[in-house]
C-alpha positions in Angstrom: -28.7 -10.9 11.5 -24.7 -9.7 11.1 -22.7 -9.2 14.2 -21.1 -5.8 14.9 -17.6 -5.8 13.9 -15.8 -3.9 17.4 -11.7 -3.7 17.3 -11.4 -7.0 18.9 -9.2 -9.3 17.3 -12.0 -11.9 16.2 -13.1 -9.1 14.0 -11.3 -10.0 10.3 -12.4 -6.6 8.6 -10.3 -5.1 11.2 -7.6 -6.9 11.2 -7.0 -6.9 7.5 -7.4 -3.2 7.6 -5.3 -2.4 10.5 -2.8 -4.9 8.4 -3.4 -2.3 4.7 -5.3 0.3 6.2 -3.4 4.4 6.1 -1.8 6.4 3.7 1.0 4.7 2.3 0.9 0.5 3.2 -1.7 0.2 -0.2 0.7 2.3 -2.0 4.2 0.7 -0.6 2.8 -2.8 -1.5 1.1 -2.3 -5.2 4.9 -0.2 -5.6 6.6 -3.7 -4.4 4.7 -5.6 -6.8 5.6 -3.5 -9.9 9.1 -3.4 -9.0 9.4 -6.6 -7.1 12.6 -5.4 -5.3 12.8 -1.7 -4.6 15.6 -0.1 -2.7 14.5 2.6 0.5 15.4 5.7 -1.1 13.5 4.3 -4.6 11.0 4.3 -2.5 10.7 7.7 -1.6 11.3 8.8 -4.5 7.8 6.9 -6.3 6.1 8.1 -3.1 7.1 11.8 -3.6 4.9 13.1 -0.7 5.9 10.5 2.2 8.3 11.8 4.8 11.5 9.5 5.4 10.5 9.1 9.3 6.8 8.2 8.0 8.2 5.9 5.1 10.3 4.6 7.8 7.6 3.6 10.0 5.4 2.4 7.8 7.7 -0.3 6.5 8.6 -1.8 9.6 4.8 -2.2 10.3 4.7 -4.1 7.0 7.5 -5.8 7.8 6.0 -6.8 11.2 3.1 -7.9 10.2 5.1 -10.4 8.0 3.5 -8.2 4.3 7.5 -7.4 3.4 10.5 -8.6 3.7 13.4 -6.5 4.2 16.9 -7.6 3.4 20.1 -5.6 4.7 23.7 -5.6 2.3 26.6 -5.4 5.0 28.3 -2.9 2.8 29.7 1.1 3.2 27.3 2.3 2.7 24.6 0.1 3.7 22.2 -1.2 1.3 18.7 -2.0 2.3 16.2 -4.0 -0.2 12.6 -4.8 0.3 10.5 -7.2 -1.7 6.8 -8.5 -0.7 6.4 -11.8 1.2 4.2 -14.9 0.5 1.4 -13.1 2.4 2.0 -9.9 0.5 1.8 -11.5 -2.3 -1.3 -13.0 -1.4 -2.9 -9.6 -1.5 -2.3 -8.2 -4.8 -5.3 -9.8 -6.4 -7.1 -7.4 -3.8 -5.2 -4.6 -4.5 -5.4 -4.9 -8.9 -9.6 -5.5 -7.8 -9.4 -1.8 -5.3 -7.1 0.0 -8.2 -9.4 -1.4 -11.0 -12.6 0.3 -8.9 -10.5 3.1 -8.4 -9.9 3.9 -11.8 -13.2 3.4 -12.9 -14.3 5.9 -10.3 -11.9 8.3 -10.8 -13.1 8.7 -14.8 -16.7 8.7 -13.9 -16.0 11.8 -11.5 -13.3 13.5 -14.1 -16.3 12.5 -17.2 -19.1 14.1 -14.4 -16.4 17.5 -13.9 -15.7 17.9 -17.7 -19.5 17.6 -18.5 -20.0 19.9 -16.1 -17.4 22.6 -17.1 -19.0 22.0 -20.7 -22.3 22.8 -19.7 -21.4 25.8 -17.5 
């Protein structure tokens, strides 16, 4: 019999999803994988539906969880770059697998929709 997974820190599934769950974290990690290093403004353009406040909050959480690295250049105007940490890079194979699964399911849903449109 399997133990129930509660909110306790002893549940590894809950621990993992608290680090990468939410609307933007996975997309930010994937973008950092694609671009390697990206500035705040560029990341905001890549994730067009995110507000500045939400992007800032999510980046802080990812940095706190040691999934990304924030590098500040002390210049005028200040420049900040983000990249994946070593821990963040460890997640990429799993995110790749999730992306492939999502691609398959989206294609299947699109095919079903197209099929139902043709039949009606």
